C-alpha positions in Angstrom: 55.0 27.3 -85.2 57.5 28.3 -82.5 57.0 31.4 -80.5 59.7 33.3 -78.6 59.5 33.1 -74.9 61.6 36.2 -74.1 62.9 37.6 -70.8 61.8 41.1 -69.8 63.1 43.4 -67.1 62.0 42.2 -63.7 61.2 45.5 -62.0 60.5 49.0 -63.2 60.1 52.2 -61.2 59.0 55.4 -63.1 58.7 59.0 -62.1 60.5 62.3 -61.5 62.7 61.8 -58.4 62.5 58.0 -58.5 66.3 57.9 -58.6 66.3 58.8 -54.9 64.7 55.5 -54.1 67.8 53.6 -55.3 69.2 53.0 -51.8 65.9 51.4 -50.8 65.8 49.3 -53.9 69.4 48.0 -53.6 69.2 47.2 -49.8 67.7 43.7 -50.1 70.1 42.8 -53.0 73.3 43.4 -51.0 75.3 40.2 -50.3 77.2 40.7 -47.0 80.0 43.2 -47.5 80.2 42.6 -51.3 79.9 46.1 -52.8 77.6 47.6 -55.3 79.5 49.0 -58.2 78.1 52.1 -59.9 79.1 52.7 -63.5 78.5 56.4 -64.1 78.7 58.2 -67.4 81.7 60.5 -67.6 79.4 63.4 -68.2 78.7 63.3 -64.4 82.3 63.0 -63.2 82.5 66.7 -62.2 78.9 67.0 -61.1 79.5 66.7 -57.4 75.8 67.4 -56.5 74.7 64.5 -58.6 77.4 62.1 -57.5 76.5 62.9 -53.9 73.0 61.3 -54.6 74.6 58.0 -55.5 73.8 55.8 -52.4 77.3 54.5 -51.5 77.5 52.0 -48.6 80.5 50.2 -47.2 83.0 49.2 -50.0 80.7 50.5 -52.8 82.6 52.1 -55.6 81.8 54.6 -58.4 83.5 53.7 -61.8 83.5 56.5 -64.3 82.8 55.1 -67.8 84.6 56.7 -70.7 82.0 57.0 -73.5 84.3 58.5 -76.1 84.0 55.2 -77.9 81.2 52.7 -77.8 81.8 49.6 -75.5 84.6 47.3 -76.5 85.0 43.7 -75.5 88.6 44.5 -74.2 87.2 47.2 -72.0 84.6 44.9 -70.5 87.2 42.3 -69.8 89.6 44.8 -68.2 86.9 46.2 -65.9 85.8 42.7 -64.9 89.4 41.7 -64.1 89.9 44.8 -62.1 86.7 44.3 -60.0 87.5 40.6 -59.4 91.1 41.5 -58.3 89.9 44.2 -55.9 86.7 42.6 -54.5 86.5 39.0 -55.5 82.8 39.2 -56.1 80.3 42.1 -56.0 76.7 42.4 -55.1 75.7 44.1 -58.3 76.4 46.5 -61.1 74.4 49.7 -61.5 74.6 51.6 -64.8 73.8 55.3 -64.7 74.1 57.0 -68.1 73.4 56.6 -71.8 73.2 53.5 -73.9 76.9 52.8 -73.8 77.0 52.9 -70.0 73.9 50.7 -69.8 75.4 48.2 -72.2 78.7 48.2 -70.3 76.8 47.5 -67.0 75.0 44.6 -68.6 78.2 43.1 -70.1 80.3 43.4 -67.0 77.5 41.9 -64.9 77.5 38.8 -67.2 81.3 38.5 -67.3 81.5 38.5 -63.5 80.1 35.0 -63.6 80.9 33.7 -67.1 84.4 32.5 -68.0 86.7 33.8 -70.9 86.3 37.0 -72.8 83.1 38.9 -73.6 84.1 38.4 -77.3 83.2 34.7 -76.8 79.6 35.7 -76.2 79.0 38.0 -79.1 76.0 36.4 -80.8 72.6 34.9 -79.8 72.1 32.8 -76.7 75.7 32.1 -76.0 75.6 33.2 -72.4 74.8 30.2 -70.1 75.1 31.6 -66.6 73.2 34.5 -65.0 75.3 37.6 -64.2 75.3 39.5 -60.9 72.4 41.7 -60.0 72.2 44.7 -62.4 70.2 47.9 -62.5 69.8 50.3 -65.5 69.2 54.0 -64.9 69.1 55.9 -68.2 70.1 59.6 -68.2 69.3 60.1 -71.9 66.4 58.6 -73.8 66.1 56.8 -77.1 68.3 53.7 -77.3 66.0 51.3 -75.5 69.1 49.8 -73.9 67.2 49.9 -70.6 64.8 47.1 -71.7 66.7 45.2 -74.5 68.1 41.7 -74.2 71.4 42.7 -75.8 74.4 44.7 -74.9 76.2 45.8 -78.1 80.0 45.5 -78.1 82.7 46.0 -80.6 85.0 43.0 -80.5 88.2 42.1 -82.3 86.4 41.0 -85.5 82.9 42.4 -85.3 80.4 44.7 -83.6 77.7 42.5 -82.2 75.7 42.2 -79.0 75.6 39.6 -76.2 72.0 38.7 -77.0 70.6 36.4 -74.3 67.9 35.9 -71.7 70.4 36.7 -69.0 71.2 40.1 -70.5 68.1 42.2 -69.5 68.4 44.3 -66.3 66.9 43.0 -63.1 65.7 46.5 -62.3 65.4 49.8 -64.2 64.8 53.2 -62.7 63.1 55.6 -65.2 63.5 59.1 -63.8 62.8 61.8 -66.5 64.4 64.5 -64.5 67.8 62.9 -65.1 67.5 63.7 -68.8 66.7 67.4 -68.5 70.3 68.6 -69.1 71.0 66.6 -72.2 72.5 68.8 -75.0 69.9 69.3 -77.9 71.9 67.7 -80.7 72.8 64.6 -78.7 69.2 64.4 -77.5 68.0 64.5 -81.1 70.5 61.8 -82.4 69.6 59.4 -79.5 65.8 60.1 -79.8 66.1 59.3 -83.5 67.5 55.9 -82.7 64.1 55.2 -81.1 62.2 56.7 -84.0 64.2 54.7 -86.5 64.0 51.4 -84.8 60.2 51.9 -84.5 60.0 52.5 -88.3 62.1 49.4 -88.9 60.1 47.3 -86.5 56.7 48.4 -87.9 57.7 47.8 -91.5 59.6 44.6 -90.9 58.6 41.0 -91.8 58.8 40.0 -88.1 56.0 42.4 -87.2 53.2 41.1 -84.9 50.5 42.6 -82.7 52.8 42.7 -79.6 55.6 44.7 -81.2 53.2 46.8 -83.2 51.3 48.0 -80.2 54.5 49.3 -78.5 56.1 50.5 -81.8 53.1 52.6 -82.8 53.0 54.3 -79.5 56.7 55.0 -79.4 56.7 56.4 -82.9 53.6 58.5 -82.1 55.3 60.0 -79.1 58.5 60.8 -81.1 56.4 62.6 -83.8 54.5 64.5 -81.2 57.7 65.7 -79.5 59.8 66.5 -82.6 57.1 67.6 -85.1 54.3 69.2 -83.0 56.1 70.8 -80.0 57.7 74.1 -80.5 59.9 74.1 -77.4 61.5 71.5 -75.1 60.0 71.1 -71.6 59.5 68.6 -68.8 56.6 67.0 -70.6 58.9 66.3 -73.6 61.4 64.6 -71.3 58.7 62.4 -69.8 57.3 61.4 -73.1 60.6 60.7 -74.7 61.6 58.5 -71.8 58.4 56.5 -72.3 59.0 56.4 -76.1 62.4 54.9 -75.5 60.9 52.2 -73.2 58.1 51.4 -75.6 60.4 51.4 -78.6 62.8 49.0 -76.8 59.8 46.7 -76.0 58.7 46.8 -79.7 62.0 45.4 -80.9 62.1 42.8 -78.1 59.6 40.7 -80.0 60.6 41.8 -83.5 63.8 43.3 -84.8 65.4 46.4 -86.3 66.4 46.7 -90.0 68.5 48.3 -92.7 69.6 51.5 -90.9 70.9 49.6 -87.9 72.5 46.9 -90.0 74.4 49.4 -92.1 75.4 51.6 -89.2 77.1 48.7 -87.5 79.6 48.7 -90.3 80.2 52.4 -89.8 80.7 52.0 -86.1 83.1 49.1 -86.5 85.3 50.8 -89.1 85.0 54.5 -88.3 83.9 54.5 -84.7 80.7 56.3 -85.6 78.4 56.5 -82.5 75.2 54.6 -82.7 72.6 57.4 -82.7 74.3 59.7 -85.2 75.3 56.6 -87.3 71.7 55.6 -87.6 70.8 59.2 -88.6 73.5 59.3 -91.3 72.2 56.0 -92.8 68.5 56.6 -92.4 68.8 59.9 -94.2 69.6 57.9 -97.4 67.0 55.1 -97.1 64.0 56.5 -99.0 63.9 53.3 -101.1 63.3 51.2 -98.0 61.3 53.5 -95.7 59.9 56.3 -97.7 57.3 57.6 -95.2 59.6 57.3 -92.2 62.5 59.1 -94.0 60.2 61.9 -95.1 59.1 62.5 -91.4 62.8 62.2 -90.3 63.8 64.9 -92.7 61.0 67.2 -91.4 62.3 66.6 -87.9 65.9 67.4 -89.0 64.8 70.6 -90.6 62.5 71.7 -87.7 65.3 71.3 -85.2 68.1 72.7 -87.3 70.2 69.5 -87.1 73.1 68.9 -89.5 73.5 65.3 -90.7 77.1 64.6 -91.6 77.7 63.9 -95.3 80.5 62.2 -97.2 81.9 60.2 -94.3 82.8 57.3 -96.5 84.6 59.4 -99.1 88.1 58.3 -99.8 87.8 54.8 -98.2 89.7 52.0 -99.8 88.2 48.8 -101.2 89.5 46.9 -98.2 87.8 49.3 -95.8 84.5 49.1 -97.7 84.8 45.3 -97.6 85.2 45.4 -93.8 82.0 47.5 -93.4 80.1 45.2 -95.8 81.2 42.0 -94.0 80.2 43.5 -90.6 76.9 44.7 -91.9 75.9 41.5 -93.8 76.8 39.5 -90.6 73.6 40.9 -89.0 71.4 38.3 -90.6 68.3 38.7 -88.4 68.2 42.5 -89.1 68.3 41.9 -92.9 65.8 39.2 -92.8 63.4 41.4 -90.8 63.9 44.2 -93.3 63.9 42.3 -96.6 62.5 38.8 -95.9 64.1 35.3 -96.1 65.6 35.9 -99.5 67.4 39.0 -98.3 70.8 37.8 -99.6 69.6 38.0 -103.2 68.3 41.5 -102.6 71.1 43.1 -100.5 74.1 42.0 -102.4 77.6 43.1 -101.4 77.7 45.3 -104.6 74.4 47.0 -103.7 75.5 47.6 -100.1 78.8 49.1 -101.4 76.8 51.6 -103.4 74.8 52.5 -100.3 77.9 53.1 -98.2 79.4 55.2 -101.0 76.3 57.6 -100.7 76.9 58.2 -97.0 
């Protein structure tokens, strides 16, 4: 029996206001005059008060990250080339934002030290050299990107992460106060990413006591927040941030399942964002996750959320085939969901019918 020996985040600081310790945290990681590069979610580009809290020193630079689309390999390569042309080398990359910004920070960190294109590293354990120092600071909770060993990228032929032991952050800063201004619909979609991947982990064939302990706690917190609470408050921000962390830890030693595998196809073809894509798919997965989908629908109703319908209507056979091929390329996800014989269960024809329902 072979057990996974997986890499975790090296350092974690948690608490309201912990963002203000960032200067102190970065100080010993600075290499001469090589700058720290701060990737900041475009949401904050006009928030001067927040930007003034970013601890710029020397040649440090803020790079505003456009999150209209999820991270693309060509964007990662472009930013890497620009930073190398301007600075040669950097001391570190600090991602401040949602899952897309955190994934971009991880990817660019790796590409500062690895040759070629980031598309060359889409897969499992293809990265061979550690990236530059990297810090993740989530400003929305749910994706688990702050603790995962992957950074999901859309490349020329597929949507797939750079999954490696070199991908996790060296440091994360978990400050719940940074999430207090998230718009309710966006907060819901991203939180449901956490809830859904907990359901997929807890009902998957890869389940073990390690992933179960984290997954159960994360799912419990999501249900408390979205089913029991009647209004959003600071306590909800704190608990959702910890649900995101625990949910990410759960899938570190297990895997996600059907909803994520299917949503990758939507994202690749239609550009559907990850959180809402998972919700669109999970809404139709009663046959795979009956109890989880029932709770999900209760949350949707309680919070007056509209789940888009009919997004695959009018697609051509060729477009369906593209989504099917992308989705079926996520073998570990399907194996976790359906077992080693998953190919005989989830045939292209069956997957096509599922896409047609979305």
